[in-house]
C-alpha positions in Angstrom: -211.7 95.0 -63.6 -210.1 93.4 -60.6 -211.9 91.7 -57.6 -209.9 92.4 -54.5 -212.2 91.2 -51.6 -215.0 88.9 -50.7 -218.1 89.7 -48.7 -219.9 86.7 -47.4 -223.6 86.2 -48.2 -225.8 88.4 -45.9 -222.8 90.6 -45.0 -222.5 92.9 -48.0 -221.8 96.5 -47.1 -224.9 98.7 -47.0 -223.5 100.9 -49.8 -222.8 98.0 -52.1 -224.0 98.3 -55.6 -224.4 95.1 -57.5 -223.2 95.5 -61.1 -223.1 91.9 -62.3 -223.2 88.3 -61.3 -221.0 85.3 -62.0 -221.9 81.6 -62.0 -219.1 79.4 -60.9 -218.8 75.7 -60.4 -217.2 74.3 -57.2 -213.7 74.3 -58.6 -213.9 78.0 -59.5 -215.4 78.9 -56.2 -212.2 78.0 -54.3 -209.5 80.2 -55.8 -207.2 83.1 -55.0 -206.2 84.4 -58.5 -208.0 83.6 -61.8 -209.5 85.4 -64.7 -213.3 85.0 -64.7 -216.2 86.0 -67.1 -219.4 87.5 -65.6 -223.0 86.8 -66.8 -222.8 89.9 -69.0 -219.4 88.9 -70.6 -217.2 91.2 -68.5 -213.8 89.8 -67.6 -212.7 90.3 -64.0 -209.5 89.2 -62.4 -210.0 87.6 -59.0 -207.0 88.8 -57.2 -207.1 88.0 -53.5 -204.4 87.8 -50.8 -205.4 84.3 -49.8 -207.6 81.5 -51.2 -211.3 82.1 -50.6 -214.1 79.6 -50.5 -216.9 81.4 -52.4 -220.5 80.3 -51.7 -223.9 81.1 -53.2 -224.8 84.7 -52.5 -221.3 85.9 -51.6 -220.0 89.0 -53.4 -216.8 89.9 -55.1 -215.8 93.6 -54.4 -214.2 95.3 -57.3 -211.6 98.0 -57.0 -214.1 100.6 -58.0 -216.5 99.5 -55.2 -218.9 97.6 -57.5 -220.2 94.2 -56.4 -220.4 91.0 -58.5 -222.8 88.4 -56.9 -221.6 84.8 -56.8 -224.0 82.1 -58.0 -223.2 78.4 -57.5 -223.5 77.0 -61.0 -225.2 73.7 -61.5 -222.9 70.8 -62.3 -223.2 67.0 -62.7 -223.8 65.5 -59.3 -225.1 62.3 -57.7 -227.6 62.5 -54.8 -227.3 59.4 -52.6 -230.2 58.1 -50.5 -230.2 55.1 -48.2 -231.3 53.9 -44.8 -229.5 55.8 -42.0 -227.0 53.0 -41.2 -226.3 52.4 -44.9 -225.8 56.1 -45.5 -223.4 56.3 -42.7 -221.4 53.4 -44.2 -221.5 55.1 -47.6 -220.2 58.3 -46.0 -217.3 56.4 -44.5 -216.4 54.9 -47.9 -216.6 58.4 -49.6 -214.4 59.9 -46.9 -211.9 57.1 -47.2 -211.5 58.0 -50.8 -211.2 61.7 -49.9 -214.1 62.7 -52.1 -215.8 66.1 -51.4 -219.3 65.4 -50.0 -222.2 67.8 -49.5 -224.7 66.8 -46.7 -228.3 67.2 -47.7 -230.2 66.3 -44.5 -231.0 62.6 -45.0 -229.0 62.4 -48.3 -225.4 63.0 -49.6 -224.3 64.7 -52.8 -221.0 64.1 -54.6 -219.8 65.0 -58.1 -220.9 62.6 -60.8 -218.6 59.7 -61.2 -219.8 56.5 -62.8 -217.3 54.2 -61.0 -218.3 55.6 -57.6 -222.0 55.3 -58.6 -221.5 51.5 -59.1 -219.7 51.2 -55.7 -222.6 53.1 -54.0 -225.2 50.8 -55.5 -223.2 47.9 -54.3 -223.2 49.3 -50.8 -227.0 49.6 -50.9 -227.3 53.3 -51.9 -229.9 54.7 -54.3 -228.2 57.1 -56.7 -229.9 60.0 -58.6 -227.8 61.7 -61.2 -228.7 65.2 -62.2 -227.4 68.8 -62.4 -227.3 71.0 -59.3 -225.0 73.3 -57.4 -222.3 71.5 -55.5 -221.2 72.9 -52.1 -219.4 70.2 -50.2 -218.4 70.3 -46.5 -215.2 72.2 -45.9 -212.3 70.0 -44.9 -211.8 69.4 -41.2 -208.5 71.3 -41.3 -209.5 74.0 -43.7 -208.2 77.3 -42.3 -206.8 75.5 -39.2 -203.2 76.3 -40.2 -203.9 80.0 -39.8 -205.4 79.5 -36.3 -202.9 77.0 -35.0 -199.6 78.3 -33.5 -197.0 75.8 -32.6 -194.4 76.8 -30.0 -191.1 75.1 -31.0 -190.2 74.9 -27.2 -193.3 72.8 -26.6 -192.7 69.0 -26.8 -195.3 66.4 -27.4 -193.7 63.7 -25.3 -195.6 64.4 -22.0 
């Protein structure tokens, strides 16, 4: 089976028929082409024209019209709590290290990393290690290359 399109959560076609589901960690939810195994053991080839960022509740449309629901699989994460000013400082340090970060209201979530956990504690953060789905903020420039057109006649020395 081959998955050829993505329907975002809440925007599945009315005629869609869900035939299976697939639990994917964050790394496997940001792909263009990869062989995947569904919850029932079926192999499907994700075969998209461009890289897609799959989220909980999205659907992979198969060539035959069937739908495979995407589930964000739990993975090892660290939830970080701190006073607002401290949490802001922690967010800066995580960004400075280019780590993917999920914003959870008054907390942050990152992938589990014992070295970073020690750094966070040293900055005044309270770290809770557990298993949960990880869905970090998209990069500031994610998709920007497609929307930005640069006219070679336009100079930036104005």
